[in-house]
C-alpha positions, 0 to 999 in steps of 0.5 A: 500500500502506498503512502498517502500524497503529502504525508510527512512523518515525525522524525522524532517519533521514528527515532523513538521507535528505532531506539526502542528496537535496540538501535543506538544511532538513527538518521534520515536522508532523502532518497535521492540517487547516488552519483555513480562515479565513485562506485563505477570507478572502483569497479572499473579499477578491479578493486572489488576482486571477484565480488562480481555481484556488486557490478550486477547490482550496480543500478540498485545500489545507486537508486533505492527507488528500484528497491522500493518504488516511490522511496522518499526517505532512507532511515539509517540505523546503527549499532555500537558493537565494541566489546573490548577484551583480550587480543584475538586472531578474530576481528572484534566484530566477529567474536560474538553472535552474527551481527546480521542476526542481531540487526535483523532482529532489531529491524524486524522489531522496528518494522512491527511497531512502524507498520502498526503506527503508520499502516499506509507507508511501505518499507524496505529493510536492509542489513548488509547483504542487500544492494544498499550502500549503507555507509553512503546513506549513513553519511548523508543521514548525518551519522558520521563521515567516511574516514580515510580507511573507508569506514564510517566514523561516528562521533559517539562510537568511532568506527565501531558500528554496524549499519542497517537501512530502512527505506520508506515511501514517505517524507519525514519532517527533518533531514540531516544536512549531510555528513559530519565534519571530516575529523581525519585531518592530516592523520594517515595512521590507518593507511600506513599501518595496513599490513598489506598496503590495501589503500591505493588512495584515501577512502579507497580499499583494494579488496584484492589486498585487504585481509578482511576480504582474503580471510572471509570471501576468498575461498581459494589460496591467498596470494603469496605476497600477502601471506606473511602479513597475516600473523595473528589474523585468522578472520577479518582485520582490525588494524585500520580501526585499532590505530585510529585516534578517533577510536581511542575512547570506545564505548562498551556495547550491549550483551548481544555482542558479547564474545563467544568461546571461539573468540578465546581460541589461539591461532594454533587452536583454530588450526587444530579445530576438529569438525566436531568443535567447529560445529559446537563453537562456530555456527551462529557467528560470522566465522561460519562465513569462512567455513571449516576449511577456510578457518583452518587455511587462514590459521595455517597462513597465520602460523607460517607468517609468525614462523611459529615453531611450536605449531609444527605438529598441527601444520604437518597434520594439515599438510596431509589434510583432505582439503587441497587449499588447507594442504597448500597453506600448511605446506607453505607455513612449514616452509616458512618455519626455520629448520623445518622441512617442506611436507613430504621431504 
């Protein structure tokens, strides 16, 4: 059912509903098309690696009215996820319950109350996996600005936020004037600290070199030039966030983002993970994206990058694994460790 002509919704009330559903941040942007240049140039440069679905969904990404006819407003929603804790080879956001599930739960709660209160308004919800450019919309909605590391930086939570979008075919009474003031200044710590030099320029990430892409999306062998940079990195990479001065005073998130037991495992323990322990520890977390073999492959690379002599036994075992990619990673790692032969020598 379409919105009645001329209907304008109260942004303050929508913000109340969003916060009641569990969101920490709420902003409003007019649903105007996104200029294509930045995304098309990124794709043409090949920085999307093999994420070809980004090219196939290009038109939808640039215009939310293709997703919701008559769209007038993008309500952008954010959740702080920072939980602190001990050092882990798993990126901070991935140590607990899958954030997709948490944000979807909150988005469903918002949609229920929104539809009950505004039954004549159509909506479209998105949590990461849909063709919606959340960071662009979040900046337009005044939640923050896109930093030099390509991440949204907010005044309240730094870059430690997860985003969702709620598109409606009605106007609201107050829209943001645009992004927050860029506070990066002359700082380039995120760029210079990247272990694989994955930033060809400010605010541009080359997925081919990004360890988050390589440890999560790439199902085949990691390019050899990147492997020696993976010490203590098994799933995702936090380096460009952890060095950022704007993340110096993080805010503790709620219990839904609390780390699970798998976050306490060392690189060696992740490499030695049995299939039974994987089934017990990983389902329901973001790590499931990499899969059993992907996690062990990544752990083998990390052990080789660290030249961890104490990992010889597990690496020898992985070098005889039934999965070819795991075998190759473990063999490479063994070859990196001083005084250790290649598997089979």
